[in-house]
N, C-alpha and C positions, 0 to 999 in steps of 0.2 A: 352656304353658297360655294365654299371651296370644295366641299365633297361632291357636288354635282359636276364641277369642272373636272375633277379627277375621274368621275364615272364616264365622262364624255371622251376622255383621252383615247381609248381604243378606236372609237368611231372617227375621231379627228385624224388620227394617224393613218387609219385604213383609207379614209377618203382622200387624204393628201398624197398618199404614196401610190397613186395609180400612174404608172409610167406613161401610158398613152396620152392622158390629158395634158401632161407636162410637155411631151414631144410635140403635140399639136400646137401648144402655145409658143414653144421655142421656134417652130417652123414659121409661124405667123410673125413672130417678133423679128426674125432675121430677113423678112421679106423686104426687098429694096423699096417698095412703094407703100409708104405709110404703115410700116410694120408695127411700130409702137401703138398706133391707134387701133390696128387690128387686134393686137394682143389685149389691149384694154377692153375693147368691145367683147372679145371672147370671154374674158373673165366676168364682165358685166352680165353677159347672157347667162352664164352658170349661176351667178348670184341671184338674178331675177327668178330663175327656175326654183332655186332652193327657198327663196322667200315665199313663193307661191305654195310650195310644198308645205312649208311651215305654217302658213296661214290656214290651209285646208286641213291638213292632217293633225296639226297641233290642237285644233278644236275637237277633232274626232277622238284623239287619244285622251284628251282631258275628260271627255264624257265617259269613255270606256274605262279609264283607270279609276274614276270615281265609283264605278259600279263593281270593279274587280276586287277580289280578296287579296289585299296586300300585306297579309300577316307575315311577320318575321322578315319584312323588307323584300319579300318575293313577289313578283308580278308575272302572271302567265303570259301576258302580251309581250313583255320584254324578253322573257325566256324563249318564247316561240320564235320571235324575230332573230334572236341570237342563234338559235338552232338552225334556222333557215339560212342565215348568213354564213354560218360555219360550213354548212353543206355546199353552198354555192361557191365559196372560196376554195374548198378542197377539190370540187369538180373542176374549177378553173385551173388549179395547179396541175391536176392530172392531165387535162386537155393540153395545156402548154407543154407539159413533159412529153406527151405523145405527139406534139406538134400539130394538134388539131386546132381548128379555128375557134376562138373564144367568141360566144354570141354577143358579148358586150363590146367587142371591137367594132368600130364603124366600118362601113364598106371601104375597100381600098381606094375608091375614087375620091373619098374625102381627102386623103393625104396628097393625091396628085393635084387637087384643085386649090390647095392652100396658097400656093404662090400667086395665083390669079384671083384669089378671093378678095372681095371688097370689104371694108369695115362692117357694112351691114350683114354681109354673109358670115363674117367671123362671129358677129353677135348671134346669128341664128345657129351656128355650129355649137357655140357655148350654151345656148338655151336648150338645144336638143340633146346634147351629150348626157346630162343627168337623167333625161327622160327615157333614153334607150338603154342605159346601163343598169342592169338589174342589181348589181352589187352596190352601185351608188345609191339606188333607191333604198335598199335595205339599210345601208349605213345611215342615211338621213332619217328613215322611219325609226330606226333603233334609237337614234339620238333624241328624236321627238318623244318617243315613248318613255325614255329615261327621264327626260325633263318633266313630262306630265306626271310620272310616278312620284317625283320628288315633291309635288304639290307646293311649288314655290310662290304661287300667285302670278297673276298675269304680267306685271312689270318685270319681275325677276325671271320668269320663264322666257320672256321675249329677249332679255339681255343674254340669258344662257344660250339661246338658239343663235343669236347674232355672234356670240363668242364662238360657237361651233362653226358657223359659216366662215368667219374670219380666219380661223386656224386651219380649217379644212382646205382653204384656198391659199394658205401661206406660201406653199411652194410655187404657186402661180404668181403671187404678188411680188415675191422677192426678185425674180428676173426683171419684171417691169420696173421696179424701183432701182435696180442695178443699172438698167438701160438709161433711165432718166438721169441718175446721178453721175454715171460714168459712161457716156455714150460711145466714146472711142474705144476704151479698154474692154467694154462689155461685149462688143461685137464678136471678137475672136473667141472669147471665153464661152459665151452662150452658144456660139456655133459649134465649138468642140463638145460642149455638154450635150447639145442636141444629137450630134453624131454618136456620142458614147451611149446615150440612152437608147437610141435606135438600134445600135449594135447589141446592146445587152438587155433589151426589153424582156426577152424570154426568161433568162435566169432571174432577173429582178422580180418579174411577175410570179414565177414559181415560188421563190423564197417568201415574198410578202404574203401570197395567198395561202401557203402552207402554214406559216406561223400564225396568222390571224384566223385561218380556218380552224385549226386545232384549238386555239384560245376560245373562240366564240362557240364552237361545238361543245366544249367542256362546260362553259358557263351556261349555255342553254339547257343542256341535259341536267346539270346540277340544280338549276332553278325549277325545272319541271318535275324532277324526282324528289325534291326536298319536301 
């Protein structure tokens, strides 16, 4: 079981380290009108989407992996997903470097509507974000394929995917926990963090996309050529 957790780490870190999803949450969290509830609903929306993805594609990958040739621990499904993810991340890094629009970024109106968003709207934003983010899709699908290839059995596979969701959303859960435990102190700190992430979103995205893009591209090619 420990080995599958280690295998999931790249997808967990990649999913968690998406600056935009953290910026959206922090903007919701510092809203003067029910900001904490909005942030909780936002994360809840993302969680529901990932659970639905796990329910549908977990079954698909379980069937596919059972028919695939997994000799020497290699699986063409995982390798193909890694290759696609690596290419997507490298393209994203290049576009950010060229100051082009990332197709995974939500429309600008999303950011302007956050202050006036209701808790139900925050849930819808959280629910929709993993659906329109191609890279988030591939991170989740790669995690599901990795879990399916490990052939852990249904209970252990479910636990492993819940572990993936929990840690993939860790950087979203921590500000909420911080706000609950230290409401006064957290307000200034989280506001400063939001401003810093907004100002540095481009270099952070380039760095993360480049590192993980090269890592996944290499892993995907190695798996397909082995």
